[in-house]
C-alpha positions in Angstrom: 0.1 0.1 0.1 1.5 3.1 -1.1 1.5 6.0 1.3 3.0 9.5 1.8 5.8 10.0 4.2 7.1 13.2 4.9 11.0 13.5 5.6 13.4 16.3 6.1 17.0 15.9 4.4 19.3 19.2 4.7 16.7 21.1 6.0 14.3 20.6 3.2 10.9 18.9 3.7 10.1 16.1 1.3 6.8 14.2 0.8 7.6 10.7 -0.5 5.4 8.1 -1.9 6.3 4.5 -0.6 5.0 1.1 0.1 7.6 0.7 2.5 7.2 0.8 6.6 7.1 4.6 7.4 10.1 3.9 9.9 12.2 2.1 7.3 11.6 5.7 5.0 12.5 7.8 8.2 15.8 5.4 8.7 17.0 6.0 5.2 16.1 9.8 5.0 17.9 10.2 8.3 21.2 8.0 7.0 21.1 10.5 3.8 20.6 13.6 6.1 23.5 12.6 8.1 25.8 11.8 5.3 25.1 15.3 3.9 25.8 16.7 7.1 29.2 15.0 7.4 30.1 16.1 3.8 29.0 19.8 4.9 31.3 19.7 7.9 34.0 18.5 5.8 33.8 21.1 2.9 33.6 25.0 2.8 30.6 26.7 1.7 29.5 24.6 -1.1 25.8 24.3 -2.6 23.3 21.9 -1.5 23.5 20.1 -4.9 27.1 19.7 -4.5 27.1 18.4 -1.2 24.1 15.9 -2.3 26.5 14.5 -4.9 29.3 14.0 -2.6 27.0 12.3 -0.2 25.6 10.0 -3.0 29.2 9.0 -4.0 30.0 8.2 -0.4 26.9 6.0 -0.2 27.5 4.7 -3.5 31.1 3.8 -2.2 29.7 2.0 0.8 27.4 0.0 -1.3 30.1 -1.2 -3.7 32.4 -2.1 -0.8 29.6 -4.0 1.0 28.8 -5.9 -2.6 32.6 -7.1 -2.9 32.4 -8.1 0.7 29.2 -10.2 0.4 30.7 -11.9 -3.0 34.0 -12.5 -1.2 32.1 -14.1 1.6 30.2 -16.2 -0.4 33.3 -17.4 -2.3 34.5 -18.5 0.8 31.5 -20.0 1.9 31.3 -22.0 -1.3 35.0 -23.1 -1.3 34.3 -24.3 2.5 31.8 -26.4 1.6 33.2 -28.1 -1.4 36.2 -29.0 1.2 33.8 -30.1 3.6 32.1 -32.1 1.3 35.2 -33.7 -0.3 36.0 -34.7 3.5 32.6 -36.4 4.0 32.8 -38.1 0.6 36.5 -39.6 1.6 35.0 -40.7 5.0 32.0 -42.5 3.5 34.0 -44.5 1.2 34.7 -48.2 2.6 
């Protein structure tokens, strides 16, 4: 069920339409707001759209690092599973 959720990011109020839980939408908006504030603290006076782009780049970097970490974890789990299956197969042989 789509509903309107009002959030504030970088001092601007936005009304978003979403079928996600309202708390989740607020959590996401808070995360983006925090990232934008971090960028603003580390920069001189810059326009809001520039802050938004830099924050988006940081969030994209986090996403890609997490995807790489997850892929590496999957690879290690598959490798370990194969080793365990090999051991079990050897032990099962008479």
